[in-house]
N, C-alpha and C positions, 0 to 999 in steps of 0.2 A: 592405203585403206580407205581414204576419203572418196576415192574414185571407184574402188572395188565394190563396196557395199551398195551404192546406188545402182550400178550396172547389174549386180547380182540380183537385186530386187526386181529390176526391169525384166530380166530373163525368166524370172519365176512367174510374174503376174501381169506383165505387159504395160505397166505405167511408164510414161515417158521418163527417160533417165534424168532429164532436166528438172523433174519435180521431186525426185526421191531424196535429195539432200534435205529438203524441207521436212520430210517425215523424221529424219534422223535428228534434225535440230529441235523439232517439236517433242520428240521422245526425251531428249536431254532436258528441255525446259520443264516438262512435266516431272521428270525425276528430281530435278533440283528443287522444284517447288514443294513436292510431297516430302522431301527430306527436310526442307526448311520449317515445315509446320508440324513435323512428327512429334517433337517433344511436347508442344502445347496440346496437340490433338489427343495424345495418349496419356497425358498427365492425369493423376488422380483428381477427381472432382470433390473438393473439400466442402464441408457443410458447417465449418466452425462458426459462421455468423449466426447459426440457429441451433448450435449444439447446446444442450442443457449442461449445467455444471456437473463435472465428473464424467462426462460422456465425450466420445469422439466418433464421428461418422464420416465415411467417405465412400465414393464409388470408384472402383478401379476397372480399367479396360484390360481384359485378358485375351490372349490369342485363342483362336478357335481350334487349331491343331493343323490338320492337313487340308490345304486349299487346292482344288483342281481348277486350273484356268484353261478354258477352251477358247483359242484365239482364231479369228477369221483371216482371210487372205488379203482383204482390200487395203487395210492399214495395219499390217501385222505387228510392227514395232510399237506404234502408238497404242493400240488396243491392249497389247500385252503389258506394257509398262503401267497402264491404268490400275491393274490389279496385282501384278506380280510384285512390284517394288513395295507398295504399302502393305501387302500381306506379309512380306518378309520383315519389314521394319517393325510391324506389330507383333512379331514373334512367331509367326506361322512358318511351316515348311510348305513348299509349293511344287506341284506337278504341273508342268506346262505342256499342253497338247496343242501344237500348231496345226493349221490347215495343211493338208497334203499338197496344196498348191504352192505354199511358201514354207517348206520345211526348214530351210537354212536360217530363216530369221530367228527361230527359237534357239537354234544352236549358237548363233551369233550373240544373242542376248545373254544366254547362260554363260558363254565363254567370257564375255565382258565382266559379268558379275563375279565369276569365279576368279578371274585375274585381279579383280579389285579386292579379293580376300574372302569372299563368301565361301563357307565350307561346301564341298561338293554336294553333299546329300541334302542341303537346305533347298536347293532348286534342282529338279531333275526334269529333263525333256523326254516326253513320251510321244512316239509316232505310232498312232493307233488307227485301226479300222473302225467303222461305226460300231460293230458288235463289241470290240474291245473297249471302246470309249464308254459304251453303256455299262460294261462290266466294272470299269473303274468308278463311274458315277455311282453305281449301286454298292460299291465296296464299303463295308462298315468302318474302315479306317480313314475314309475320306469324310471330312467334317463339313465342307462347304464347296459349292460349285459356282464358278463365275463363267458364264457363257456369253459370248458375243457372236451373233450370227442372224440367221433368218428366223421368222416367226415359226415356221415349220420345225426348224431345228430346236427352237426354244421350247416348243410343246413336247418334243421328244425328250429333251433333257429334263424338263420339269416332271414328266411322267416317270422317268427313271428315278428321280430323286424321291418322288412320292412313294414309289414302290419299294424303295430301299428300306432296310431296317433302321429304326430310330427316326429322328426328325431333323435331318440336316438342312442347312440353309441353301438357298440358290439365288443368284443375281442374274437377271436376263437383260442384256442390252441388244435389242432386236432392230427391226426395220423402221423405215420412215417413209412418209410421203409429204415432205416438208414444203409448206406453202410460203409465199411471199406476197405482200400487199403493197402496191405502189400508190400512195396518196396523191392528191392533186398538186401539192406544193413540193413534191420530191425533186431533187436535183437529178434530172433525167439522164444526163450524160454520165454522171457518177454512178447512178443506180443501175443503168443498163449494163455498164462494164462490170460492176460487182456481181450482178445476177447472172451474167453469162459465165463468169468464172465459177460462181457457186453452183451453176447447173451442170457444167461440162468438165470441171476439174476431175482428173482421174476417170475420164469418160463417164462421169455421173455415178460412178460406183462407190458411193458413200452413203451411209445411213442417214446423214444429215445434208445430202445434196438437195438443192432446190429443184423440185419436180413439177410444181404448179405455181403459176403467178397470176394474181388478180390485180388488175390495173383500173384505176378510176377512169370512167369514160371520157373525162375532160382532157386526159393526157394519153389515152390509150394508143391512138394512131402514132403519135410521136415516139412513145416508148417502144412500141413494136418495131418501128423503123430503125431506131438506134440499136435495138437488141439484135435484129437480123443483120445489120451491117457489121457489127462486131463478130458475130458468129461466122460469117462468110470469110473472115480473115484467119480463122483457125487452120492449123496444119495437121492433117490426119496422115499418119504414116508410120514408118519404122521407129519404134520407141527408143531404140538405141542411139538415134541421131539427136543432136542437141537442139535442132530447129523444130522438132516435132513437139506439139503441145496437146495432141489428142492421139492416143494409142489405141490398140485393139481392146475389145472387151475380153473378159477372162476366158470365155469358152464359146464354142459354136452353139451349144445349147442356149447360152445366155443371149447371143446375138439373134438367134431365131425367135426367142421369146420377146425380145425388144422389138424386132421388126413386125411380129404379129400384133403387138399392142398398137403400133402405128397404123398398120393396115386396117385393123378393126376400127380405129378412130376415124380413118378416112371413109370407110364404108358407112359409118354412122353420121357422116356429114362434116367432119373436121377438114381443114384445109392446111396443106403444108406450105411453108414459106422458104424452104431451103431445097435447092436442086442437088440431088446426090452427086451428080456428075462433077460438081465443083470440087469434090474431094477425091475423085479418082485420079491416081497418079500411076506412073509406070511401076512403082514398087508395090502399090496396093492391088493394081489390076481392077477388074470388075469386083465390086464390093459384095455382090450377092454370093452367098455360100461361104463367106469368110467371117473372121472375127472383127474385121474393120467395119464399124458402124458409124456412118456419117452423122453429125449432129443434126437435129431436126427441131424446128419450131412449129408448133401446131396452134392454129386459131380456129374460131367457130367450134370451140370445145365446150362441153358441159359435163355435169356429174352423172350422166348416164353412161359415160365412156370410162373404160378401165384406165385409160391414160391419165385421168384426173382422180382416180380412186385407188388403184392398185399400185404398189411399188414397182417402178420401172427398172431402176438400177442400171441406167444407161444414159447416153447423151441426148435425151429427149425431154422437151419441156412443153407444156400446154399453157397458153396465155388466154385468160378469160376476162372479159369486160365486166365491171361492176359499177353501180350507180351511187354507192354510199359505204361508209364505214360498216354499217350494220350488215349490209349484204356481204361484204368481204369477210367479216368475222364469221358469219353463218356458214359460208362456203369453206373457210379455212378449218372450221371445226367439224365439217361434214366428212370425216375420215375415221377409219379404224385405227389410225396411227396418231401419235402425239409426241414426237421427239423435239423438233424445233420449229419455230416460225419466225419470220422476219417482217418488220414494218419499215417502210421507207418514206420518210417525211422530213421536212426542213426544220428540224428542231433548233438549229443554230440561229436562224433568222426569225423564227416564229415560236416564241415561248409557249403559245397555246397548243402548238403541235406536239410538244413534249408532254404537256398535260394530257392531251388526247391519247398519246401513246401509252402513258402509264395507266389510263383508264382501260384501254384495250388489252393491256397485259393481263388484267384480272379476268377478262372474258375469254382468253385463249386457253384451250385444253392441250397444253404442251409442257414439256419439261424445261425448255429454254425459250425465251423470247428475245430476239435481237432488234436493235434499232440501227438502221443504216449499215448493217453488215450481216453476213450469213456464213454458214459452213465453217464455223470457227469454234474451237474448244479452248476455253480458258481454264487452266488447272486450278485456279482459285475458286471456281464456281462448280457447284454440284452438277455432274453429268448424269441425267436421269430422264426417263420417259414415262408416259402414261399410255393407257389403253394397250394396243398390240405392240407398242414400241418397248414394252417390257416393264420391269420393276427393279428396284434397287438403285444404289447410288455409287458412282465412282468419282475419283478426284475430290478436291476440296477437303476440308476437315471432316465432312460427312462421309467421305470415302473410307476413312478408317473405322467408322462405326459398324459397317456391315462385315468387316474383317476381324472384328473383336466382339466379345460379349461383356456385358456389364456385370461386375461382381460387387455386391454391397458389403461393406465392412462396418459393423456396429459394435463399438467398444464401450463397455462400462469400466472406466479406469478406476474410479473411487468406489470401493465397496464398503468402507467402514462408516 
């Protein structure tokens, strides 16, 4: 089974098989954490410290009812567990609608939970067309919708929720155009390696992948050189082979869109630093017209280009030179998205750099801010976005809040 599930996932969506065990481990880690905090997160909130004599008051978390979870294809196990498990623990029943790209993942997850003793009807998997999905979203017996996907898809789901009878809730985990900022004192060897991974893991098909990097001018050339050297060592090819660390993107339409974004940037003055021929192999053949997209590093970029403004969802990154923290923060915030951002600075050796980081945290318009790491989700922290990256919270103790409602209990015990 440990070999079967990773290969099965590769065959559905193209991620290198060597990377898929990590998603399964992450799914189990999130599940264990959300289970570990369930009792405290869902406990009654007592007010005995301020109760008047003869009175008792408390706030109880109660389930919403039926929760519809619409999961994407890029990390189907991770994104599903974020909502499915806490919804069930909180007392809801769940309808899980997977992406048609990865239908078996939902069946696997449901089978695991049912084998663990969950009653069959508490979690049901639905394979639905877009019209049928809209029908279920609109259905009066569905009390809450949790959607992870594109901004366009988020608007469609939200409209269906608004048009439905009553006032059901909706959580939207949408896209990102996540920025990184490399400060002058950053450990460049470490930072370059981490950001290459953050940009190209899963072929960049992650809502929190690093898609744009701002580098202080004093270390710009050195950073770019290191970043390019690491990128050139990537292996693009058959995702079922263990040595591959860059597989195909999910579809021809996606590949075409990614290549157009790069082409348009070049036409506008950007310069490419990676030769596509480096990634042509006998098994990939000519990359044009295929789903194999070579990684690309673009310089001479600016915010007039879509590659620095619009979500790419592919193995492409633009690197822009900046002269100050202020310029970097301004550019990082110049986006319709606000999922995560990362700042790279030597907080270990320079305490003032950690102070600066904490100051910059308050200036960034994102749901998560990383120091010296990126593209990582900690289940103890709230996973949330701002602007077009959506609304709502999953994971952490706050993840239970959107899957329950507060019921106030006000008791007058002594009436004599």
